[in-house]
C-alpha positions, 0 to 999 in steps of 0.5 A: 239362207238355204243350202243346194247340197246340205249334206256338206255341212256334216264336214263342218264337225271337222273343225275340231281337228284345228281346235285340238292342235291348238290345244295340246300344241304338239311341239318339240322344245329346244334347249338353250344354255343361258349363262345368267337367268335372274330376269327369265321369269319376267321374260317368260311372262311377258311372252306367254301373254302375247303367245296366247293372243297370237295363237288364238288369232291364228286358230280363228282364221283357220276355223273361219277358213275351213268353215267357208270352205265347207260351206262353198261345197254346200252352195249356199244361196239366198231365195229370190222372190220369183223362187218358191221353196217348194220348187227347190231341189226338185228335178226340173224340165228344162226346154231348149229352142235353137233357131235354126232358119236360114237367117241363123246362117249370118255371121257375128264375131262368134262365126255363124249365129247357129254355131253360137246358138248351139254353144249357147244351148250347152251353157244352159244345160250346164247351168242346171244339175245332173238329175234335170232333164232337157228337151231340144226343139228347132225349127224342124219340129222332129219327133225325136225332139219331143223325148226328154233327154239327160245333160249328156244326151242333150249335148250330143243332140245339140251337135247334130243340129243344121240349118233348116229351111222351115220358119215358125212363130213364137206361138208355134214355138212355145206351144210345142215346148207346152205340149211336151212340159205339160206331160210332166206335172208338178214339176218346175218348167223352164222354156229358153228360145234362142234366136236372132228373133227376126220380125218374121217371128212375130205372133201379131199380138201379145202371148199369154204364157202359162204362168207355171212356165219360166220363159227365158229370150236370148237373143243373138246379134248379127252383123248387118248385111244387105239382101235382095230376093226374088219374092214370087212370080207369076205366068200371065197366060193360064194355059201354055201352048206350043210356040207361044210367047210367055210373060213372066212377072217377077217380084223383086225385093230389096230388104237392104238400106242400100242401093241395087244398081245393074243386078242380072237377072236370068232364066233358064228353061230346061237347061237353056237360057230363055231371058236375060236382063237386069234391074235397079232397086232403091233401098227397101224398094219393091218393084215388079219386072216382066220377062218375055220369052217363047219357043217353048215345045210340048211337055213339062218345063223345067224353070230357074230364075236367078239373081246374083246377091251375096252374102245371103244366097238362099233366096237367090233361086226361084224354081217353078214349072208348068207344062205346055199342053198339046191339045185340049179336049172339049165336049159339045152335047146337043139336043140332036143337032151340032150348035154351028156357033160352037163348032165354028169357034173351036174350029178356029184353033188346032189346039182344041180337040172337040167331040160333039154328041147328042145327049142320048149317047154320052158315054158317061165314063169319060165325062171326067176325061174333058176339062170343060162341057158345053151343053146347047139346044136341049129342051130337057135334061134327062135324069141319068145326064143331069146327075152325071153332070152334078157329080162332074161339077162337084168333082172339079169340072166345068159346065157351060149352059146355053139353054135351047129355044123351048125349054122345059122350065121345070126340068131346067129349075130341077136340074139348076136348083140342086146345084144352088144356082140360078135358074130360067123362070120365064121368057122375057120378050124385050128387045135391049143391049148388054149395058155393061162387061165385068172387066174384073172377071178373069175371062175378060183378062187379056181381051182387050188392049185398050177397053173403048169408051162407047163399045158396041156390045151385043143386042137382045131381043129376048132372054130367059128371066133368071131367079136368083139363089140367095145361096150362091148369086154367082158373078155376072160377066154381061149385065143388061140395063135392067140389072139381069145377067146375061152370062153368069159364073158360079162356083159349085163345090170344086167346079164352075158353071157358066149359065146364059140367059140366051139361047145361041139363035138368031131369034134371041140375040146377035151374041153368037156372031158378036166379035165378043162371042169367040174370045169369051168361049175360048177364055172359058174353056181355057180357064177350065183347064186343071193348071198345076200351081207353078211352085210350092213352098217348103214349110207350107205344104200340106197337100198337093192336089192332082188330076186323078191318077189310078193306082193298083193295089201294089202300085205307089207314087214316087217323087224324084230329085238327083236320083234320089226319091221319097214316097208320098201318102196318096188319097182319092177325094173328090175326083182328085189325087191328093198327095201328102208329104209331111216333112219329105221335101227339105231341099228347094228345086224341081221334083219329078212325080213318078208312076213307075218309069212314066213322069206324071208331073214336075213339081217346083219347091222353093225356100220360105221367103219370110227369112229374106227380111233380115230385120230384127226385133230390140230388146225393148220390142220383145218386152212389149209383145212378150208376157210381163215375166218373161226374162230377157238375157243379154248376150256378152262374153260372160258364159251363160250358165253363170247368168242362169244360175244368178237369174233362175237359181237365186243369189249364189253365195258359193263363190263368196264363200270361197273368197272369204275362205281364201281371205282368211287363209291369207290373214293367217299367213300373215299372222304367221309371218308378222309375229314370227310364229314358227309352228310345226305341222300338224300330225 
């Protein structure tokens, strides 16, 4: 048996006081008058013997009561097998993680799970000594939570914890706790995780935890509630033009075991309702729905998709934004004469604004302002233009190459090999026909309502044989019977290159006059537009890439919402501007990215949908995924600090000592009363 406060054992010396009192028996005698004293000696002898026995029993009970009272103050305990004597009496480091994710808004008998978690965190602190140190950690992983606190500071910090949009895995949480605890060597490390343990916290494999860390899990139980969520959305069109009809694909998820009937779905764009619908969902069903809307004008579209579902509401709104473009700039570079087929293709739609120029008059400084560049009818590509086109593609531009009828093979080989793509090797004069289309490629998306069984495909009279680069084989859009690609798509760093094996000339093929030519060329152009993502997810934001933004030395970008703003870090990289937000975005909604007073773009942020599934691990599940020495504390009406003392501080005996002290005091009282012993108080 060991003692937590052995200094109190010196008080055991005070036992001498009741012993001295009984030895000297400081009592006053009362005189009585007797008429006959002949039997007095016999009576006195009998009473003296009983008196000695009674007084010794009372003395023993008082000594035992005092002894156990002193032992209670010294706090005796029996060391358990999991607690070594080396760590007894040392200062401990206790790391407590309080889950403050959205699911902790759920209710139980104690109120919200978060409020109960905060109360349990305080109970943990009460279980430890005043000289122990504590670390508070939440889903936010805030820097201020990396320092050690005393018990009072820790309890004050717990009171400030609020619901957060962040959602971490067990691996992330424990690694974060270890990062601070490992800075303190030769000190016992104890870790607590207070959570509802949703299944989204699963590390997907068993955890390997440092054996020097005592890991304790405290699972809070929530009342079962249904939940319906908008998981994600997508617009079917890549580029949005004024007046076009848009199709919005919506993924709806019923996370409950109850059927959902006629739940309304509403789309609001720039404050105006654009679409309305309703849907039914079976229990646990995932359903894709489509809303169709139109009437958009040029500019940024601020969109909110809403469903009605209570009591879980954080996933009832889905924000997204996109820009309706006024026009698209296209650059056509030729060998001295504009290609009539390309020029007439883009003349069919006023949305496209083309600039036609010969290869000797290209303004290199303006290349990056064009999302796509078409090269046609060039026998050779000059060194200067070749280098500028390489930089253009590497920075994210799209380049479409239609060779001339009489190319310089070595020149094209040098240009295309530097980009690690295929290049023309020789001219093949062989009449054939396109054998197949790669309908899985984005270029053919929405071109066909229904693909015919025996399509009329372009005929080929001659073509350039392409030598495939083993590092970048690309993706074929159209193939010949010989498996030779007629048009190939290559991804080169941040950009794309489309390479044709035929010239746009009647001597090579009828492709430029075929019905497929116009939709393929237009789709290639539209897919080259820099399209901002429709939305971003809070907690998963690392960087946001935008087209290049020129900033002077005293200029900076701001991101606004509700007249409040923050300043993201910016960096120019590979022809783009990258924005770094860290933890500046915590509230879902639409944010405006501004340079001074001009709006550059509107960015939509949504809460993480991983919290929508209110499925939880059981205690058995946790035992399976956690290390064998993990302690799972069951929550009950008993204060958590008592359970922790029993679990982590060995077998506590101070309560037993108090009970025994009271027991012997009660025995003393009964002895005095039963034997009618009338002692005067000690003096």
